[in-house]
C-alpha positions as CSV (number, residue, x, y, z in Angstrom):
1,M,-15.5,34.4,-42.5
2,E,-13.8,37.6,-43.5
3,K,-10.2,37.1,-42.3
4,A,-7.9,34.1,-42.2
5,I,-4.2,33.4,-42.9
6,I,-1.7,30.5,-42.5
7,G,1.4,30.9,-40.4
8,R,4.1,29.2,-38.3
9,K,4.5,29.3,-34.5
10,L,7.9,30.9,-33.7
11,G,7.7,30.7,-29.9
12,M,6.5,32.8,-26.9
13,T,7.7,36.0,-25.3
14,S,6.3,38.9,-23.4
15,I,5.8,42.6,-24.1
16,F,4.7,45.6,-22.0
17,D,1.6,47.7,-22.8
18,E,1.2,51.5,-22.3
19,T,0.4,51.0,-18.6
20,G,3.5,48.8,-17.9
21,I,1.6,45.6,-17.6
22,C,3.5,42.5,-18.9
23,I,1.5,40.5,-21.5
24,P,2.5,37.0,-22.5
25,V,2.3,36.6,-26.3
26,T,2.9,34.0,-29.0
27,V,4.8,35.1,-32.0
28,I,3.4,33.8,-35.3
29,A,5.0,34.3,-38.7
30,A,1.7,34.9,-40.6
31,G,1.8,34.7,-44.4
32,P,2.0,36.0,-46.9
33,V,-0.2,33.5,-48.7
34,R,-0.8,33.5,-52.4
35,V,-4.2,32.9,-54.0
36,V,-4.0,29.9,-56.3
37,Q,-7.6,29.1,-57.2
38,K,-11.1,30.4,-56.7
39,K,-13.9,27.9,-56.2
40,T,-17.4,29.0,-57.4
41,E,-20.9,27.9,-56.9
42,E,-21.5,27.3,-60.6
43,K,-18.4,25.0,-61.1
44,D,-17.6,23.6,-57.7
45,G,-20.9,23.9,-55.8
46,Y,-19.5,26.3,-53.1
47,S,-17.4,29.4,-52.9
48,A,-13.9,29.3,-51.5
49,V,-10.4,30.6,-52.1
50,L,-7.4,28.1,-52.4
51,V,-4.2,29.6,-51.1
52,S,-0.6,28.4,-50.8
53,F,1.9,29.1,-48.1
54,E,5.7,29.2,-48.3
55,E,7.7,28.1,-51.4
56,A,8.0,24.4,-52.1
57,N,11.5,22.8,-51.9
58,K,10.5,19.5,-53.6
59,N,8.5,18.3,-56.6
60,Q,4.7,18.4,-56.3
61,N,2.4,15.5,-57.2
62,K,0.5,15.8,-60.5
63,P,-2.8,17.2,-59.2
64,E,-1.1,20.0,-57.2
65,A,1.4,20.7,-60.0
66,G,-1.5,21.2,-62.3
67,V,-3.2,23.7,-60.0
68,Y,0.0,25.8,-59.8
69,K,0.6,25.6,-63.5
70,K,-2.9,26.7,-64.3
71,A,-2.6,29.6,-61.9
72,G,0.8,30.6,-63.1
73,V,2.2,30.9,-59.6
74,P,5.2,29.3,-57.9
75,A,4.5,26.0,-56.1
76,G,4.0,26.2,-52.3
77,K,4.5,23.8,-49.4
78,V,0.9,24.1,-48.0
79,L,-2.4,24.3,-49.8
80,K,-5.5,25.3,-47.8
81,E,-9.0,26.5,-48.6
82,F,-10.7,29.4,-46.9
83,K,-14.5,30.0,-47.3
84,F,-14.5,33.8,-47.3
85,A,-17.8,35.6,-47.3
86,D,-16.7,37.7,-50.3
87,T,-14.4,35.9,-52.7
88,D,-14.7,38.5,-55.5
89,K,-12.1,40.8,-54.0
90,Y,-9.4,38.1,-54.3
91,E,-7.6,37.6,-57.6
92,I,-5.5,34.6,-58.6
93,G,-1.8,35.4,-57.9
94,S,-2.5,38.1,-55.3
95,E,-1.1,37.9,-51.8
96,I,-2.9,38.0,-48.5
97,K,-0.7,39.5,-45.8
98,C,-1.0,39.8,-42.0
99,D,-2.3,43.4,-42.4
100,I,-5.8,42.0,-42.8
101,F,-5.7,41.8,-38.9
102,A,-5.5,44.8,-36.6
103,D,-4.5,45.4,-33.1
104,G,-7.3,44.3,-30.8
105,D,-8.9,41.8,-33.1
106,M,-10.2,38.6,-31.6
107,V,-9.0,35.4,-33.4
108,D,-9.2,31.6,-33.3
109,V,-5.9,29.8,-33.7
110,C,-5.9,26.2,-35.0
111,G,-2.9,23.8,-35.0
112,I,-1.6,20.3,-34.3
113,S,-0.7,19.8,-30.6
114,K,2.6,18.4,-29.5
115,G,2.9,14.6,-30.0
116,H,4.0,12.5,-26.9
117,G,3.8,9.0,-28.5
118,F,2.4,6.1,-26.5
119,S,1.9,7.4,-22.9
120,G,0.6,5.9,-19.7
121,V,-2.4,7.0,-17.7
122,I,-0.5,9.2,-15.4
123,K,1.0,11.4,-18.2
124,R,-2.0,11.0,-20.5
125,W,-4.9,11.5,-18.1
126,N,-3.2,12.9,-15.0
127,Q,-4.1,9.9,-12.8
128,R,-2.2,9.3,-9.5
129,R,0.2,6.5,-8.8
130,L,0.0,3.9,-6.1
131,K,2.1,4.3,-2.9
132,M,5.6,3.0,-3.2
133,T,5.6,0.8,0.0
134,H,3.7,-1.9,1.7
135,G,3.5,-4.5,-1.1
136,T,1.8,-2.4,-3.8
137,G,4.5,-3.0,-6.4
138,P,5.7,-3.7,-8.9
139,V,2.8,-1.9,-10.7
140,H,3.0,1.6,-9.1
141,R,2.0,3.4,-12.4
142,S,-0.4,0.8,-13.7
143,V,-3.8,1.7,-15.1
144,G,-5.7,-0.3,-12.3
145,S,-9.0,-2.0,-12.7
146,T,-10.7,-1.8,-16.1
147,G,-14.0,-3.3,-15.1
148,A,-15.9,-6.0,-13.2
149,N,-15.4,-9.7,-14.2
150,S,-19.1,-10.7,-14.3
151,T,-21.0,-7.5,-15.1
152,P,-20.6,-5.9,-17.6
153,S,-17.8,-8.3,-18.5
154,K,-16.2,-5.8,-20.9
155,V,-14.2,-2.7,-20.9
156,I,-16.5,0.3,-21.0
157,K,-16.1,2.6,-24.0
158,G,-14.2,5.8,-23.2
159,L,-12.3,4.3,-20.3
160,H,-9.1,6.2,-19.5
161,M,-6.2,3.9,-20.6
162,P,-2.7,4.1,-22.0
163,G,-2.4,5.1,-25.6
164,H,-1.5,7.7,-28.2
165,Y,-1.2,11.1,-26.6
166,G,-1.1,14.4,-28.4
167,H,-0.7,15.2,-32.1
168,D,-4.4,16.2,-32.4
169,K,-6.0,19.1,-34.1
170,V,-6.7,21.7,-31.4
171,T,-8.4,25.1,-31.7
172,V,-7.9,27.9,-29.1
173,Q,-10.7,30.5,-29.3
174,N,-11.0,34.2,-28.5
175,L,-7.3,35.2,-28.4
176,K,-6.5,38.8,-28.7
177,V,-4.1,40.2,-31.4
178,V,-1.8,42.4,-29.3
179,K,0.3,43.7,-32.2
180,V,0.6,43.4,-36.0
181,D,4.1,43.8,-37.5
182,V,3.5,44.2,-41.2
183,N,7.2,44.7,-42.1
184,R,8.1,41.3,-40.6
185,N,4.8,39.5,-41.4
186,V,4.4,38.8,-37.7
187,L,1.4,38.6,-35.4
188,L,1.7,38.8,-31.6
189,V,-1.3,36.9,-30.1
190,R,-2.0,37.0,-26.4
191,G,-1.6,33.6,-24.6
192,A,-0.5,30.2,-25.8
193,I,-1.5,28.4,-29.0
194,P,-1.2,24.6,-29.8
195,G,1.8,23.0,-31.4
196,P,5.6,23.1,-31.1
197,K,7.9,25.8,-32.4
198,G,7.8,25.8,-36.1
199,G,4.4,24.2,-36.2
200,L,1.9,25.1,-38.8
201,V,-1.1,27.1,-37.6
202,T,-4.2,28.8,-39.0
203,V,-5.3,32.2,-37.7
204,R,-8.9,33.3,-38.5
205,E,-11.4,35.7,-37.0
206,T,-13.2,34.3,-34.0
207,V,-16.5,32.5,-34.4
208,K,-17.5,33.4,-30.9
209,S,-17.3,36.9,-29.5
210,K,-17.1,37.6,-25.8
């Protein structure tokens, strides 16, 4: 991996290209992130760069506070590792900004999807309800049959049932960077990305190229 950054989803809008075509884009406040620690093969068994995002507004726990104190950098809200191919070009205390990306780059965006709490099968799995007349009530939105009584006499694993819906780690691949605004630290990415407004996301170069 050569390029990656942490950001927050600000929302969606649309812009027009040179030919006048309307393009739906998601606005991401990407970085800057600060290099806090460098992992090496000799000491840690692998190469990676530990970065922090945003300034912390509360006290850190002792392990995190020790990392920031050793690096001599302000504490951040988010700590994340990136396994860059070349970690030598990153120095402790330096910043990684959104200018590592360029217009036209293909990226993968990873975030936590919106949480919907405990949901029924209609909302969670898009199942249909029973008709509202002719004695089918009162369970119009019920899950229905969950299996036979005699064989196999159990609920089959993976059966679509009510339960916790959303708040999962989701990655959307092969999204195009439409515009990079270096002055505002903003990326405009074509299409939708997971998560609510203000949600934390990770933008990295795509692992699959079209």
